[in-house]
Biotite code that builds the C-alpha atoms (Angstrom):
import biotite.structure as struc

atoms = struc.array([
    struc.Atom([-1.399, -26.651, -25.836], chain_id="A", res_id=1, res_name="MET", atom_name="CA", element="C"),
    struc.Atom([-3.127, -28.094, -22.777], chain_id="A", res_id=2, res_name="PRO", atom_name="CA", element="C"),
    struc.Atom([-5.655, -30.765, -23.567], chain_id="A", res_id=3, res_name="HIS", atom_name="CA", element="C"),
    struc.Atom([-7.583, -32.131, -20.472], chain_id="A", res_id=4, res_name="VAL", atom_name="CA", element="C"),
    struc.Atom([-9.733, -35.223, -20.376], chain_id="A", res_id=5, res_name="ILE", atom_name="CA", element="C"),
    struc.Atom([-12.484, -35.238, -17.530], chain_id="A", res_id=6, res_name="VAL", atom_name="CA", element="C"),
    struc.Atom([-13.933, -38.287, -17.231], chain_id="A", res_id=7, res_name="LYS", atom_name="CA", element="C"),
    struc.Atom([-16.806, -38.620, -14.926], chain_id="A", res_id=8, res_name="LEU", atom_name="CA", element="C"),
    struc.Atom([-20.219, -41.057, -14.258], chain_id="A", res_id=9, res_name="TYR", atom_name="CA", element="C"),
    struc.Atom([-23.044, -39.729, -16.493], chain_id="A", res_id=10, res_name="PRO", atom_name="CA", element="C"),
    struc.Atom([-25.909, -37.490, -15.054], chain_id="A", res_id=11, res_name="GLY", atom_name="CA", element="C"),
    struc.Atom([-24.524, -33.909, -15.379], chain_id="A", res_id=12, res_name="ARG", atom_name="CA", element="C"),
    struc.Atom([-26.598, -31.558, -17.542], chain_id="A", res_id=13, res_name="SER", atom_name="CA", element="C"),
    struc.Atom([-25.081, -29.563, -20.604], chain_id="A", res_id=14, res_name="GLU", atom_name="CA", element="C"),
    struc.Atom([-24.579, -26.728, -18.657], chain_id="A", res_id=15, res_name="GLU", atom_name="CA", element="C"),
    struc.Atom([-22.721, -28.369, -15.788], chain_id="A", res_id=16, res_name="GLN", atom_name="CA", element="C"),
    struc.Atom([-20.494, -29.997, -18.141], chain_id="A", res_id=17, res_name="LYS", atom_name="CA", element="C"),
    struc.Atom([-19.646, -26.459, -20.089], chain_id="A", res_id=18, res_name="GLN", atom_name="CA", element="C"),
    struc.Atom([-19.599, -24.484, -16.732], chain_id="A", res_id=19, res_name="LYS", atom_name="CA", element="C"),
    struc.Atom([-16.831, -27.552, -15.737], chain_id="A", res_id=20, res_name="LEU", atom_name="CA", element="C"),
    struc.Atom([-15.001, -27.155, -18.804], chain_id="A", res_id=21, res_name="ALA", atom_name="CA", element="C"),
    struc.Atom([-14.829, -23.119, -18.761], chain_id="A", res_id=22, res_name="GLU", atom_name="CA", element="C"),
    struc.Atom([-13.453, -23.400, -15.081], chain_id="A", res_id=23, res_name="ALA", atom_name="CA", element="C"),
    struc.Atom([-10.675, -26.019, -15.713], chain_id="A", res_id=24, res_name="ILE", atom_name="CA", element="C"),
    struc.Atom([-9.741, -23.852, -18.869], chain_id="A", res_id=25, res_name="ALA", atom_name="CA", element="C"),
    struc.Atom([-9.730, -20.744, -17.109], chain_id="A", res_id=26, res_name="LYS", atom_name="CA", element="C"),
    struc.Atom([-7.408, -22.120, -14.321], chain_id="A", res_id=27, res_name="ASP", atom_name="CA", element="C"),
    struc.Atom([-5.136, -23.503, -16.906], chain_id="A", res_id=28, res_name="ILE", atom_name="CA", element="C"),
    struc.Atom([-4.631, -20.406, -18.442], chain_id="A", res_id=29, res_name="VAL", atom_name="CA", element="C"),
    struc.Atom([-3.755, -18.552, -14.826], chain_id="A", res_id=30, res_name="THR", atom_name="CA", element="C"),
    struc.Atom([-1.677, -21.344, -13.939], chain_id="A", res_id=31, res_name="ILE", atom_name="CA", element="C"),
    struc.Atom([0.173, -22.651, -16.590], chain_id="A", res_id=32, res_name="ALA", atom_name="CA", element="C"),
    struc.Atom([0.321, -19.137, -18.484], chain_id="A", res_id=33, res_name="LYS", atom_name="CA", element="C"),
    struc.Atom([-0.906, -19.569, -21.863], chain_id="A", res_id=34, res_name="CYS", atom_name="CA", element="C"),
    struc.Atom([-3.412, -18.705, -24.318], chain_id="A", res_id=35, res_name="GLU", atom_name="CA", element="C"),
    struc.Atom([-7.084, -20.197, -23.943], chain_id="A", res_id=36, res_name="ASP", atom_name="CA", element="C"),
    struc.Atom([-7.565, -20.246, -27.414], chain_id="A", res_id=37, res_name="ARG", atom_name="CA", element="C"),
    struc.Atom([-4.591, -23.072, -27.043], chain_id="A", res_id=38, res_name="SER", atom_name="CA", element="C"),
    struc.Atom([-6.640, -24.837, -24.167], chain_id="A", res_id=39, res_name="VAL", atom_name="CA", element="C"),
    struc.Atom([-9.471, -27.588, -24.866], chain_id="A", res_id=40, res_name="SER", atom_name="CA", element="C"),
    struc.Atom([-11.398, -29.735, -22.712], chain_id="A", res_id=41, res_name="VAL", atom_name="CA", element="C"),
    struc.Atom([-13.025, -33.056, -23.218], chain_id="A", res_id=42, res_name="ALA", atom_name="CA", element="C"),
    struc.Atom([-15.925, -34.707, -21.282], chain_id="A", res_id=43, res_name="ILE", atom_name="CA", element="C"),
    struc.Atom([-16.079, -38.397, -21.431], chain_id="A", res_id=44, res_name="GLU", atom_name="CA", element="C"),
    struc.Atom([-19.203, -39.845, -19.470], chain_id="A", res_id=45, res_name="GLU", atom_name="CA", element="C"),
    struc.Atom([-18.458, -43.289, -18.052], chain_id="A", res_id=46, res_name="ILE", atom_name="CA", element="C"),
    struc.Atom([-20.823, -45.919, -16.353], chain_id="A", res_id=47, res_name="GLU", atom_name="CA", element="C"),
    struc.Atom([-20.333, -46.750, -12.931], chain_id="A", res_id=48, res_name="ARG", atom_name="CA", element="C"),
    struc.Atom([-20.331, -50.472, -13.782], chain_id="A", res_id=49, res_name="GLU", atom_name="CA", element="C"),
    struc.Atom([-17.209, -49.853, -16.080], chain_id="A", res_id=50, res_name="ALA", atom_name="CA", element="C"),
    struc.Atom([-15.545, -47.232, -13.862], chain_id="A", res_id=51, res_name="TRP", atom_name="CA", element="C"),
    struc.Atom([-13.090, -49.761, -12.484], chain_id="A", res_id=52, res_name="ALA", atom_name="CA", element="C"),
    struc.Atom([-12.030, -51.362, -16.047], chain_id="A", res_id=53, res_name="GLU", atom_name="CA", element="C"),
    struc.Atom([-12.047, -48.153, -18.310], chain_id="A", res_id=54, res_name="LYS", atom_name="CA", element="C"),
    struc.Atom([-10.758, -45.450, -15.811], chain_id="A", res_id=55, res_name="VAL", atom_name="CA", element="C"),
    struc.Atom([-9.439, -46.697, -12.464], chain_id="A", res_id=56, res_name="TYR", atom_name="CA", element="C"),
    struc.Atom([-7.592, -49.267, -13.755], chain_id="A", res_id=57, res_name="GLN", atom_name="CA", element="C"),
    struc.Atom([-5.672, -47.714, -16.622], chain_id="A", res_id=58, res_name="PRO", atom_name="CA", element="C"),
    struc.Atom([-5.497, -44.133, -16.172], chain_id="A", res_id=59, res_name="ASP", atom_name="CA", element="C"),
    struc.Atom([-5.129, -44.423, -12.061], chain_id="A", res_id=60, res_name="ILE", atom_name="CA", element="C"),
    struc.Atom([-3.125, -47.491, -10.981], chain_id="A", res_id=61, res_name="LEU", atom_name="CA", element="C"),
    struc.Atom([-0.924, -47.763, -14.554], chain_id="A", res_id=62, res_name="ASN", atom_name="CA", element="C"),
    struc.Atom([-0.107, -44.478, -14.220], chain_id="A", res_id=63, res_name="LYS", atom_name="CA", element="C"),
    struc.Atom([0.705, -43.430, -10.747], chain_id="A", res_id=64, res_name="LYS", atom_name="CA", element="C"),
    struc.Atom([3.610, -41.710, -11.275], chain_id="A", res_id=65, res_name="ASP", atom_name="CA", element="C"),
    struc.Atom([1.432, -39.109, -13.717], chain_id="A", res_id=66, res_name="ASP", atom_name="CA", element="C"),
    struc.Atom([-0.888, -38.406, -10.854], chain_id="A", res_id=67, res_name="LEU", atom_name="CA", element="C"),
    struc.Atom([-0.917, -35.400, -9.077], chain_id="A", res_id=68, res_name="TYR", atom_name="CA", element="C"),
    struc.Atom([-4.059, -35.867, -7.121], chain_id="A", res_id=69, res_name="LYS", atom_name="CA", element="C"),
    struc.Atom([-4.748, -39.645, -5.844], chain_id="A", res_id=70, res_name="LYS", atom_name="CA", element="C"),
    struc.Atom([-7.949, -40.576, -4.995], chain_id="A", res_id=71, res_name="PRO", atom_name="CA", element="C"),
    struc.Atom([-9.166, -41.382, -1.807], chain_id="A", res_id=72, res_name="GLY", atom_name="CA", element="C"),
    struc.Atom([-11.253, -44.879, -3.299], chain_id="A", res_id=73, res_name="TYR", atom_name="CA", element="C"),
    struc.Atom([-10.076, -48.233, -4.355], chain_id="A", res_id=74, res_name="ASN", atom_name="CA", element="C"),
    struc.Atom([-12.908, -49.761, -6.373], chain_id="A", res_id=75, res_name="PRO", atom_name="CA", element="C"),
    struc.Atom([-11.228, -53.163, -6.047], chain_id="A", res_id=76, res_name="PHE", atom_name="CA", element="C"),
    struc.Atom([-10.868, -53.160, -2.146], chain_id="A", res_id=77, res_name="VAL", atom_name="CA", element="C"),
])
């Protein structure tokens, strides 16, 4: 039962978010060998000013061992 949460800055259209969710779900089905009905994708919009506190610190710095694709930026530097 894969569930993916995508966090990004606001500004994408509903159509863009829907296409993104569908593309992510399609790849999960293909790569993880699961049924489409078992995949869910959520999109959370996080304001730029809150990104370091709400995303970078808790989801990236504090979960380094869980990251399979690391970002090439650091908002604290």
